[in-house]
C-alpha positions as CSV (number, residue, x, y, z in Angstrom):
1,X,-0.1,-0.1,-0.2
2,X,1.4,3.5,-1.2
3,X,1.8,6.4,1.2
4,X,0.4,9.8,0.8
5,X,3.8,11.1,0.9
6,X,5.1,8.8,-1.9
7,X,3.4,8.6,-5.8
8,X,4.4,6.9,-9.0
9,X,4.3,9.0,-12.1
10,X,5.3,8.8,-15.5
11,X,8.1,10.9,-16.9
12,X,6.8,12.3,-20.3
13,X,8.5,12.6,-23.1
14,X,9.0,16.2,-25.2
15,X,10.8,17.3,-27.9
16,X,13.4,20.2,-28.1
17,X,14.4,21.8,-31.2
18,X,17.9,22.3,-31.6
19,X,20.4,23.3,-34.5
20,X,20.9,20.0,-35.6
21,X,17.6,18.7,-35.0
22,X,15.2,17.2,-32.5
23,X,16.1,15.8,-28.9
24,X,14.0,14.0,-26.6
25,X,14.1,14.9,-23.2
26,X,11.9,13.9,-19.9
27,X,9.1,16.2,-18.4
28,X,7.8,16.0,-15.0
29,X,4.5,17.5,-13.9
30,X,3.3,16.6,-10.3
31,X,0.0,18.1,-8.9
32,X,-2.7,17.4,-6.4
33,X,-4.4,17.5,-3.1
34,X,-1.9,15.4,-1.8
35,X,0.9,17.9,-2.0
36,X,-0.9,20.8,-0.4
37,X,-1.4,18.1,2.7
38,X,2.5,17.8,2.6
39,X,2.6,21.7,2.8
40,X,3.1,22.7,-0.6
41,X,1.1,25.8,-1.3
42,X,-0.1,26.5,-4.9
43,X,2.1,29.7,-6.0
44,X,4.9,28.8,-3.8
45,X,8.4,29.0,-4.8
46,X,10.3,25.2,-4.7
47,X,14.0,24.2,-4.2
48,X,14.6,21.3,-6.7
49,X,17.8,19.7,-6.1
50,X,20.0,16.7,-7.5
51,X,21.6,14.0,-4.7
52,X,22.5,10.6,-5.6
53,X,20.3,10.1,-8.5
54,X,16.9,11.8,-6.7
55,X,15.2,14.7,-6.9
56,X,14.6,16.9,-3.8
57,X,12.2,19.2,-3.8
58,X,11.7,21.5,-0.8
59,X,9.5,24.7,-0.5
60,X,11.7,28.1,-0.4
61,X,11.5,29.6,2.7
62,X,11.1,33.3,2.7
63,X,12.0,35.8,5.1
């Protein structure tokens, strides 16, 4: 059983035009009430970092 803080989503393929043709790159779109339940607010800024092959998404605290 999955917890409310874990989700499995698909990376969508999108194409980017380059000088020598098109390349396929991954796109990630995530949304849902579960994000708000974890403290992420609509319109807020987030910091995304990569650590050992993982994406880490944290809210940006302004103050």
